N, C-alpha and C positions, 0 to 999 in steps of 0.2 A: 869143134863147130860151136859149143857154147861160148867160148872165148870170142869167137868172131861176132857173135850176136851182141854180146856185152859191149864190144868195141863200136858196133854201129849205133847202139843206143846212146853211148857216151858222145859220139860224134853229132848225132841229131840234138842232143841237149846243148852242146856248146853252140851250135849253129842258131838254135832258137835263142839262147842267151845274147849272142852277138846282134842278132836282128832286134831284139828288145832294147838293147843299149843304143843301137844306131837310131831307133825311133825316138828314144828320149832326147838324143842330141839334136835331131832335126826340130823336135817340138821346142827345145830350149832355144835354138837358133832363131825360131820364128816369134816366140812369145816374149823374150827378153827385150828385143829392140821395140816391139809394139808397147811393152809396159813402160819403157824409158820415153817413148814418144808421147804417150798419155801424160805422164808426169810432166814433161816439157810443155805440153799444150795447156795443162793446169797453170803451171807457173807463168806462162804468157798471158793467160786470161786474167789472172790476179793482177799482174804487172800493168796490164793495159787498163783494167778497171780503175787502178789507183791513179793513173795519169789522167784518164778521162774525167774522173771525178774532181781532180784539182783543177783542170783547165775549164771545165763546165762552170765551176764556181766562180773562177775568176772572171769568166765571160759575162755571167749573169751580173755580178757585182759592178763590173765596168759599165755595162749597158744602163744599170739603174743610175750610176753616178753621172754618166753623161746625160741621162734624161733629166736630171735636176739642173744641169747647166744649160739645157737647150733654150730657155727663155731669153738668154743674154744676146744682145745685139753687138754690132761692131764697136759702138761707141761706149759700151758697158764694160767696165773693168772689174767687176765683181767676180766673174768667172775665172777660175784658175786655169782653164784651157782655152779661153777665147770663144769664138763662135763655134758651135759644133757642126763640122763639116764632115764629109767622107774621110778626108785625110786625117783630120783629128781622131775620128773614131778608130782608124787603123793603127795610128801611132799609140793612142791611149790604151787600146786593147792588147797591143803587143807588150806594152809596159806592164800591165796587169798580169799577163801569162807568165812573163819572165819572172816577175817578183814571186808568183805562186810556185815556180818550178826552181827557184834559185838554188835551193839546197837539196834537190832530187837527183836521184841517179838516172839519167836518161840515156843509158846504153841501148835501150830498145828503140829509140827515136832516131831516125835517119837525119843527120845533121845536128842532133842534140838540141840545145836550146834554141839554135837558129833554124831548126827544122820547122818551126810553127810559123805558118803564113796566114796573114789575116786580110789578104786581098779579098774584096767583096763586102767588107764590112762598111757600114755608112748609115745615114739617117734618111728616111723617106716616109712620107704620109704620117708624120708625127710618131714614127717608130724607129728606135735605135737598135740596129742589128750588128752584133760583133760575131763574126764567122772566123773560126780557126780550123785549118787543115794541116795535116802532117802525114808522114809516112811511118809506119810502124813495122820494124824489122825483127823485133823480139830480142830478149836479152842476149847480149853478146852478137847480135846481128845474124841470128839462126836462119832468118828468111830474108836475107839481104838481096837475094835474086829475085823473090817475088814478095815484096813488101805489100802490106795492106794499107790502103789509103783511107783516112778517116777524116771526118768533118764534124765539128761541134758548133752549136749555135747558142747565142744568149740574146735575148730581146727585152726590151723595155719601152714603155710608152713615155713620150716626153712630157715634161711638166709645164705645158703650155696653155692649159685649160681645155675645155671640151667646147667644140663647135659642131653644129648639125644636130641631128635627131637620130635616136636609135630605131625609131619607127615613124612611118608617115603620120603627121598630125594634121588635124582638120583645120581649116582656115580660122583665123582668130575670131571672125564674126560669128561663128557657130559655138564659141565657148562663153560661158558665163561663170560667175563666181558666187560660191556660197560661203556664208559665215555660219559658225556654229549657233544653234538656237534662234536663228532668224527664219522669218516666214517669206522673205523676198530674195530674189536673185539679182545680181549686179552684173552690169554689162562692161563695167571697167574695174580693173584692179586698183586704180587710183581713187575709187570713190571715197568720199569723207566718212562714210559709214565704215569702211574697211581700213583706211589710213587715218589713224586718229592722231590729232595734235594735242597733246596733254599738257596741262599747266598746273604747277602747284600754287596754290594761293592760301590766304589766311582764312580760317573758318569764320571768323567773325566778320569779314568783309565779303564773303560770298553772296550774302543777301542783296548786295548792291551791284553785283555783276550780272551781265546778260550775255547770251551767246550771240553768234552773227545773224540770228534771226530775230533778236530782240526778247527772247524769252528768258525768264528767271530760272535759276536752278533750284531743284528740290532733292532731298536726300535719296540716295539709291537705295531701292528696296532689298538689294542684295548684301551690301556691305555696311549699311547705316540703319539697319531694321531696328537695332536696339540702341541706336545713338552711338557716339564715339567720344573718347576722351582726347583725341588728337587735335592739335592746335591748328593743323593744316589739313586741307582737302584737295582732291584732284578734280579738275574740270577739263572739258574739251570745247573747242570753239563751235562745233556743230551739235553736241549733245545737250541734254536738258537736265542732267543729274550731277551731283557732285558725290565724289567717292572718298572713303577714308583711307584707302589703300591703293596703291599703283597696280596691285595684282588682282583687283576686283575683276571677275568675269565680264562686268559691264565695259571694261576697258581693254580686255584682251580679245583677239581675233583669230580664230583658226580658219583660214580661208582654203577652200578647195575649188579647182577648176574642173568643170564638167561640161559635157555637151548639153546644149539647150534642149535637144530633143529628148534627153534623158530625164528631164525633170517635169513633174505635173503638180498642179494645184498651188504653184508659187506665182506671185505677181511681181512685176518689175520694180526695182527700187525707184522711187519718184526722183531722187537726186541724180541717179545715172540717167534716167530719161530726160530730165531737164537739160543735162549736159550735152545730150545728143540732139 
């Protein structure tokens, strides 16, 4: 009887051990493929990031270079690409992408180097756009049945100057001009008080000179207060002072455009009023 009890106990232990080994086998069969799948996904992410970084850089560089050539016209031969058109953008962008990926392993790209398509690239509203699309299948074509379609974009503004306004501006009649240290405002930017015509003359002969109003010149209180050893001085056609240096504050103007409604206590310049 005791022998039978021991035999049953041994049988139960063997069954428990077999069930434990079976559970380990099932867990291994589930976890190992998941582990390898995660490793593969991580490798694909790194590979895709590397390719996208190279393509994105080439698109941005290509867009900037085309933007520099955008000013050229048909008769202008200084541009290495001619007139920048949509077709030129596609061809130039394709060349930049292929040059960037020339020595790269592109087994994860469907079609390899020829799998990058730049249809949709062009220039519009002074903006050069290079657009590259491709199908990513992963290293060795792991996801060839369900490839991921990706699109990268590079843009740059053409170097053709700025036209228009960033914000609505008031009519020119509402704007006046102020010069530093002056107590009057000017209605014209071309006022002779603002746009000075400076002439260099002999100091000894300035006493015989007169401005366009028939007035003689006297030493500037700013730059000739203590006299000057220079043999030449600077005068203007509309001013009444002679200056020892071209950089005298009396000859420089810092002009600011402001709304007429924003200034108070300033009178209108007599020269601007006379011109109107």
